[in-house]
N, CA, C and O of each residue as an XYZ file, in Angstrom:
352
protein
N      74.412     -5.164    -89.977
C      73.908     -4.601    -90.881
C      72.770     -4.899    -90.982
O      72.434     -4.265    -91.983
N      71.894     -5.445    -90.636
C      69.887     -5.579    -90.141
C      70.161     -4.556    -89.621
O      69.900     -3.873    -90.612
N      70.501     -3.771    -88.831
C      70.491     -3.395    -87.615
C      69.879     -1.411    -88.507
O      68.880     -0.729    -88.281
N      71.199     -1.156    -89.568
C      70.964      0.158    -89.777
C      68.875     -0.291    -90.449
O      67.846      0.194    -89.978
N      69.002     -1.344    -91.636
C      67.734     -0.685    -91.780
C      66.128      0.025    -91.128
O      65.189      0.571    -91.707
N      66.329     -0.226    -90.013
C      64.695     -0.744    -88.940
C      66.316      1.407    -88.184
O      65.928      2.574    -88.251
N      66.904      1.228    -87.974
C      66.846      2.436    -87.992
C      66.744      3.991    -88.610
O      66.578      5.090    -88.082
N      66.928      3.531    -90.007
C      67.337      4.584    -90.669
C      65.473      4.687    -90.651
O      64.982      5.759    -90.298
N      64.680      3.692    -90.990
C      63.355      4.172    -91.405
C      62.995      4.879    -89.771
O      62.165      5.784    -89.866
N      63.412      4.650    -88.523
C      63.513      5.207    -87.414
C      63.495      7.276    -87.559
O      62.798      8.279    -87.407
N      64.681      6.833    -87.909
C      65.234      8.380    -88.588
C      64.380      9.518    -89.224
O      64.265     10.743    -89.181
N      63.677      8.086    -90.031
C      63.795      8.936    -91.071
C      61.690      9.364    -90.682
O      60.988     10.348    -90.916
N      61.430      8.024    -90.031
C      59.910      9.153    -89.798
C      60.051     10.473    -87.898
O      59.060     11.051    -87.451
N      61.446     10.565    -87.255
C      61.860     11.132    -86.305
C      62.481     12.697    -86.439
O      62.947     13.437    -85.573
N      62.270     12.907    -88.045
C      63.190     14.257    -88.521
C      62.060     15.312    -89.575
O      61.001     15.175    -90.188
N      62.679     15.963    -89.407
C      61.853     17.569    -89.612
C      62.319     17.951    -91.378
O      63.357     17.300    -91.496
N      62.160     18.401    -92.246
C      63.263     18.969    -93.352
C      62.026     19.628    -94.077
O      60.964     19.216    -94.545
N      62.693     20.906    -93.944
C      62.715     22.066    -94.007
C      63.437     22.883    -94.952
O      64.485     23.489    -94.723
N      62.402     22.829    -96.678
C      63.870     22.222    -97.505
C      63.020     25.061    -97.898
O      61.893     25.471    -97.620
N      64.236     25.977    -98.521
C      64.505     26.671    -98.289
C      65.288     27.122    -99.934
O      66.360     27.728    -99.950
N      64.496     26.683   -101.343
C      65.622     26.995   -102.951
C      65.899     28.931   -102.915
O      66.738     29.598   -103.520
N      64.966     29.300   -102.091
C      65.714     31.320   -102.574
C      66.986     31.408   -101.854
O      67.958     32.116   -102.119
N      66.756     30.260   -100.543
C      68.164     30.531   -100.486
C      69.598     29.385   -100.636
O      70.806     29.455   -100.414
N      68.485     28.195   -101.219
C      69.637     27.790   -101.556
C      69.527     26.211   -100.270
O      70.493     25.454   -100.376
N      68.604     25.854    -99.342
C      68.669     25.525    -98.139
C      68.487     24.692    -97.057
O      68.091     25.084    -95.960
N      68.780     23.492    -97.347
C      67.845     22.733    -96.347
C      67.841     22.403    -95.057
O      68.890     21.918    -94.632
N      66.929     22.536    -94.295
C      67.461     22.200    -92.309
C      66.953     20.877    -92.359
O      65.862     20.642    -92.879
N      67.737     19.908    -91.808
C      67.556     18.675    -91.676
C      67.187     18.029    -89.521
O      68.034     17.275    -89.041
N      65.964     18.460    -88.613
C      66.479     18.483    -87.684
C      65.250     17.274    -86.672
O      64.046     17.056    -86.810
N      65.900     16.932    -86.060
C      65.376     15.400    -85.611
C      65.047     15.108    -84.251
O      65.976     14.808    -83.501
N      63.547     15.156    -83.682
C      63.630     15.571    -82.499
C      63.136     13.421    -81.955
O      62.281     12.571    -82.204
N      64.079     13.553    -81.349
C      64.595     12.693    -79.598
C      63.143     11.777    -79.576
O      63.018     10.587    -79.862
N      61.818     13.000    -79.022
C      60.582     11.820    -78.535
C      59.942     11.100    -79.433
O      59.263     10.075    -79.367
N      60.422     12.130    -80.673
C      59.652     10.443    -81.726
C      59.924      9.746    -82.537
O      59.246      9.299    -83.462
N      61.658      9.485    -82.068
C      62.434      8.918    -82.331
C      62.366      7.931    -81.188
O      62.492      6.770    -81.579
N      62.109      8.146    -79.141
C      61.565      7.020    -78.997
C      60.773      6.648    -78.946
O      60.797      5.501    -78.500
N      59.559      7.144    -79.280
C      57.948      6.648    -79.599
C      58.035      6.113    -80.817
O      57.078      5.430    -81.182
N      58.903      6.245    -81.510
C      58.371      5.512    -82.518
C      58.979      4.266    -82.639
O      58.285      3.571    -83.381
N      60.595      3.294    -81.988
C      60.983      2.428    -81.120
C      60.642      2.762    -80.414
O      61.554      3.082    -79.651
N      59.568      3.003    -79.964
C      58.314      1.343    -78.730
C      57.101      1.107    -79.107
O      56.321      0.269    -78.654
N      56.866      2.273    -80.408
C      55.775      1.067    -81.287
C      56.530      0.339    -82.077
O      55.967     -0.592    -82.654
N      57.278      0.452    -82.201
C      57.730     -0.780    -83.281
C      58.135     -2.029    -82.364
O      58.108     -3.213    -82.699
N      58.571     -1.418    -80.955
C      58.751     -2.951    -79.822
C      57.333     -3.264    -80.096
O      57.208     -4.134    -80.958
N      56.487     -2.912    -79.723
C      55.735     -3.603    -79.819
C      54.739     -3.855    -80.403
O      53.840     -4.555    -79.937
N      54.726     -2.990    -82.239
C      53.899     -3.512    -82.866
C      54.615     -5.332    -82.689
O      54.014     -6.134    -81.975
N      55.679     -5.666    -83.304
C      56.686     -7.200    -82.884
C      56.107     -7.653    -81.951
O      55.269     -8.539    -82.121
N      56.348     -7.255    -80.947
C      55.498     -8.167    -79.387
C      54.348     -8.905    -80.062
O      54.113    -10.105    -79.917
N      53.425     -7.758    -81.074
C      52.462     -8.637    -81.280
C      52.397     -9.483    -82.492
O      51.581    -10.400    -82.391
N      53.159     -9.408    -83.816
C      53.453     -9.725    -84.136
C      53.797    -11.086    -83.796
O      53.326    -12.059    -84.387
N      54.590    -11.148    -82.876
C      55.516    -12.956    -82.560
C      54.673    -13.076    -81.517
O      54.719    -14.280    -81.268
N      53.990    -12.613    -80.813
C      52.578    -12.826    -80.369
C      51.281    -13.855    -81.130
O      50.577    -14.793    -80.756
N      51.469    -13.016    -82.457
C      50.869    -14.342    -83.305
C      50.744    -14.856    -83.890
O      49.705    -15.305    -84.375
N      52.291    -15.094    -84.211
C      52.639    -16.707    -84.680
C      52.833    -17.377    -83.586
O      53.266    -18.449    -84.008
N      52.804    -17.425    -82.767
C      53.085    -17.936    -81.194
C      51.457    -18.514    -81.572
O      51.297    -19.679    -81.938
N      50.376    -17.618    -81.443
C      49.297    -17.771    -81.490
C      48.562    -19.152    -83.056
O      47.736    -20.050    -82.898
N      49.035    -18.895    -83.897
C      48.732    -19.897    -85.159
C      49.506    -20.883    -85.014
O      48.972    -21.939    -85.351
N      50.765    -20.994    -84.576
C      52.023    -21.958    -84.253
C      51.062    -23.507    -83.252
O      51.012    -24.727    -83.414
N      50.368    -22.370    -82.109
C      50.003    -23.405    -81.085
C      48.796    -24.171    -81.985
O      48.981    -25.354    -82.270
N      47.182    -23.293    -82.571
C      46.258    -23.216    -83.583
C      46.686    -25.061    -83.578
O      46.494    -26.185    -83.113
N      47.693    -23.816    -84.910
C      48.514    -25.170    -86.974
C      48.806    -26.670    -85.486
O      48.723    -27.882    -85.685
N      49.045    -26.158    -84.506
C      49.766    -27.899    -84.087
C      48.475    -28.504    -83.560
O      48.095    -29.392    -84.324
N      47.630    -28.320    -82.466
C      46.171    -28.849    -81.854
C      45.099    -29.530    -82.837
O      44.284    -30.427    -82.616
N      45.462    -28.587    -84.325
C      44.875    -28.966    -85.490
C      45.085    -30.340    -86.279
O      44.354    -31.195    -86.780
N      46.837    -30.053    -86.094
C      47.698    -31.630    -86.535
C      47.010    -32.437    -85.532
O      47.063    -33.481    -86.182
N      46.695    -32.615    -84.974
C      47.495    -33.657    -83.297
C      45.729    -34.594    -83.449
O      45.269    -35.733    -83.362
N      45.281    -33.172    -83.723
C      43.543    -33.563    -84.464
C      43.317    -33.930    -85.260
O      42.107    -33.761    -85.117
N      43.353    -34.137    -85.681
C      43.200    -34.227    -86.928
C      44.188    -36.392    -86.715
O      43.460    -37.377    -86.837
N      45.468    -36.531    -86.475
C      46.553    -37.141    -86.548
C      45.706    -38.421    -86.053
O      45.393    -39.509    -86.537
N      45.456    -37.605    -84.612
C      45.941    -38.785    -83.499
C      46.740    -39.141    -83.457
O      47.833    -38.828    -83.930
N      46.266    -40.203    -82.636
C      47.909    -41.107    -82.075
C      47.105    -42.881    -83.834
O      46.018    -43.336    -84.190
N      48.676    -43.093    -84.224
C      48.277    -44.020    -85.349
C      49.667    -45.174    -84.616
O      50.863    -45.049    -84.353
N      48.324    -46.578    -84.495
C      49.099    -47.305    -84.733
C      49.082    -48.707    -85.406
O      48.320    -49.652    -85.198
N      50.389    -48.557    -86.485
C      50.832    -49.280    -87.435
C      51.316    -50.785    -87.151
O      52.183    -51.003    -86.304
N      50.661    -51.912    -87.966
C      51.229    -53.119    -87.100
C      51.088    -53.421    -88.496
O      50.237    -52.989    -89.273
N      52.790    -54.862    -88.890
C      53.463    -54.508    -89.904
C      53.328    -56.466    -89.831
O      53.127    -57.233    -88.889
N      53.587    -56.722    -91.535
C      52.964    -58.340    -91.469
C      53.890    -58.709    -92.865
O      53.677    -59.165    -93.989
N      55.108    -58.194    -92.028
C      56.273    -58.595    -93.615
C      56.280    -60.809    -93.412
O      56.693    -61.611    -92.574
N      55.899    -60.846    -94.121
C      56.980    -62.450    -94.643
C      57.139    -63.044    -96.111
O      56.296    -62.789    -96.972
N      57.974    -63.648    -96.305
C      58.605    -64.058    -97.526
C      57.934    -65.974    -97.835
O      57.856    -67.036    -97.217
N      57.567    -65.350    -99.308
C      57.831    -66.846    -99.111
C      59.129    -67.090   -100.647
O      59.537    -66.235   -101.433
N      59.484    -68.711   -100.564
C      60.398    -68.251   -100.904
C      60.223    -69.462   -102.297
O      59.977    -70.637   -102.024
N      60.383    -69.008   -103.753
C      59.544    -69.637   -104.975
C      60.273    -71.520   -104.469
O      61.220    -71.982   -103.831
N      58.946    -72.081   -105.352
C      59.761    -73.505   -104.730
C      60.216    -73.638   -106.651
O      60.106    -73.061   -107.732
N      60.897    -75.144   -105.813
C      62.260    -75.619   -106.851
C      60.978    -75.874   -108.230
O      59.762    -76.061   -108.205
N      61.929    -75.770   -109.266
C      60.982    -76.988   -110.337
C      60.992    -78.735   -109.861
O      61.044    -78.169   -108.770
N      60.993    -79.587   -109.715
C      61.092    -80.886   -109.703
C      61.701    -82.088   -110.805
O      61.483    -83.300   -110.813
N      62.334    -81.460   -111.490
C      62.658    -81.949   -112.286
C      61.089    -82.642   -113.320
O      61.354    -83.098   -114.432
N      60.359    -82.650   -113.093
C      59.316    -83.637   -114.378
C      59.021    -83.437   -115.446
O      58.331    -84.252   -116.059
């Protein structure tokens, strides 16, 4: 189902519609070369977007590592028992 939406957009970009209201006629023609070119453009754009996301992710990861760095945590837990009343 998800494939149908981009395919429909590619088809719309590659078709010519001629409307002849005098003869009540509409002609739709598809140009295969324009479809191929639109698909190649969409592929190229998707690749560019993926590279951009990867670059941003990598830079964000580096920035977080630099900000946080290596964190050493020392934990000391002690327990003091409540003193028992001495009966005085």
